[in-house]
N, C-alpha and C positions, 0 to 999 in steps of 0.2 A: 651507444647505446643502449642501458638493458636495456631485454627479451623480455615481453611481457610475463604475467603471472600468474597473474590476477585478473579477474572480469567479474565488476559483479551486478544486477540490475536491479531499479528497482523491478514495481509488480502490474497492478494496478495499471491502465490504459498502456502498456507496455510491450506485457507480460501477454494479455487478452483484457480485448474493451469494459470497462466497467462499470459504464453507467445505466443501463439495464439491468447488469448483475444485480446494483443497490435497491434499484426498483422490484426487481422481484422478488430480490429476502426483503426488503418494508413491506412488499403485498404478503405475502406463507406468510409472513410474521401479525402482520394484523388479523390475515383471517383465521389463524390460529388464537389467536385473545380475544376476537367474535365465536367461533368455537365451544372455546376453551372459559372464559370469562367475558359472555357476555354483556355481566351489569360491568366493567373495564372496555368494553373495547369505546365506548359516547368519550373517556376523555384522554382518545389515542388519537384525533382529526389529527390532518396534514402539521393545518393551523394549530392546533399546542404545541404541537409536539415543538413543532418554529421555536415556541412563542418561549420556550421554555428551558429547550438548548440554548437559544440565543443568553434573556437567564443567565442561566451557570458557568457562559463564555465569560460573561460578565462578570460574576462573583471569582474566578478563579480560571484563568485564558491559559495556564497548566492541561485543562482540559484539552489544548489542540495536542499534548502528546501522551495524551489517552480515546483514544474513540475508540480505543468498548468499553471504558465507562465512562464515557460521555453516553455516548445510545443508555446503558444501562441507567443510571442515573438520571436521566432525562424522564426513561419510561417509570421510575420509579417516584420521583415527586411529582410525575401527571394525575398519575392514579391515588397519587395522597393531597393531591389538590379537589381529589376526585371524593376524597371519602374513606378511602382505606383506608386502613394501620397503615406503622408503615413498616413493620412485619411482616401484613399481608402482601403488600405494593413489592416489597426488596425483591419477596416470594415468585410472584409471578412475572413479578422487571428479565431474572434472572434465567428460570424455567423462557420465556419471551425471548430474552437475547437465543439462548442453545438453540431455536425456533432458526431468527435471526442467518446465526451463523452458520449455523448450518447451508440456509440455504444460501451464504453468502460468497460460499465457500463453494459449491457448483458454478464453475467455469467453461470459458465456453476463447478456447484458445485461438488467438489471429494463427493462421496460415504457417505451417513449418514452424513453431515452436515448439514443439515439447522432441524434432529433427537436429536442430541450430543446437538447442543446451546441447543434447546426445553428441553430436559432436566435438562442441565446447568443451566440453563435459575431459572425457579422454585426454585432451596437455592442456587444461589448464581448470587454476583453481575457478571456482565459482560462487560466487556470493552473493545476498538477495537483499538487500537493503532497503524498509518501504516503507511511508510514510500510515499505512493503513495497518488491518488486522489480519490477514488473510491470512491461515493457515496449509503451509506445504506441504505437508503428511496428511489432510483431508481433499488437498488438491492433485492428491499422485508425483509429485513431481522434490519429492521433503528428498533422493536418494540421488537426488545429480550436483544436487550444494551444496558440499563444504558446510558453511553458518546461514543462519537468517537472524538479520536484523533487523527493528523496527521502532519506531518512537516511542514504544509503550518497553520494548527489554531494554532499552540505552537511556531512554527518560527524554530526549528531545528531538525532533523532528525534523526533519531536513528542509531548510540548506541547513543547517546546523552543521558542524565539524565533526561530532560526536560519533555518529553511523558510521562518514565515512574512519579515520581516526581507528575506528572499534575493528573494523572491517581488514585493515591497513595493518594492524597489529596482529589477528588470526591466522593472517595467510605470511605472516610475518618477511613481510614485502617494504618497498617505497613506491612513493605515486607513482614516480614516474613505470611501476612497475608492473604496470595499475588502470584499469581502463571500469567507466561504470558507461550504460545505456543506463538512460529511463529519458521522458517522455516530457518530465516536468520544464524548464528552461530555465525558473531561475533551483527548483528546487534539486535536481538531477546533474542536470546540463552548469550552470555556470557556478550553481556547490562542487561539483569535482571537484573541476577543473581552477578554481581557488584556491582548491585543497593542494596542485599539483595529480592530482593524476589525467587520465588520457582520456573527455568522453564526447559521450558520442549520442545524438540530440533524433529519438528516439520517434520523430512523425506519424504514429501510424494511423492517429486520429481524426488530420488534417487542419492544424492549432495552426494558428500568422506565432510566427517568432516575435515578440516583444521589440518596439523602437530603443525600446530604455539598454536592453544585456545588447553584448557585443555579438554579434551568428559564432553560432561553433564552425569551430571546421569538420568536422565530421556531424554527416547528418542521412539515417536512412528514412528509408517508409516501406520500408516493408523488413522479416527480420531476415531472414533467405540471405538481407543481403550481409552481415554480421562478419559471417564464415571470411568472404573474401574481404572486406575494412579491414576485419583485426592481422592479417596476411599485412597486410600494410603499415599500418599500426607496429608492427617487427620486424620491417625492411629497417 
């Protein structure tokens, strides 16, 4: 049996809880618009943004592969529909997104995350695979990862195999030499094992496993369990 060489991690809800982060980032963004462009603030009610996002996704489902473009274009369209010119709407939307993105990367790690990553990075190649738009450099853990692939950089979101295939190529390993750790039953666990990798369900936000999917062979409730689990996978 081949020894484990590569460990890939999902990010949101795997290394940190994300819901509160996004809520805070959206409020920070809304407050910035209200302070700097009060005439545009009325265009960005929660209901309006949801309606615009829904319309954009209906027109172009590929937006799910690029959440940055979706958020920027949704704000831009909301401003245009509120009476702004397209260039002005775009300028405000891009400036507002920078504010959102800065706040979006102010995360609070699950207990033990940094220590576990540092320990693993001494023995394995680490990679990040995410459908979101977290920035490892802004978060301060980019030094621990050999690579970071996202739906935006690859062009396809998990559970499509593209991101996993890119990880295996980058690390020059076979699927049985790789393990993926993530919170999402379909996009992380099922997708990784379909690709032939070891799959670990990181259930740190107390989800229920969907009945339609085969239960995972490995699951953790805290990140501190990972080193022992990895040792088991290697035996």
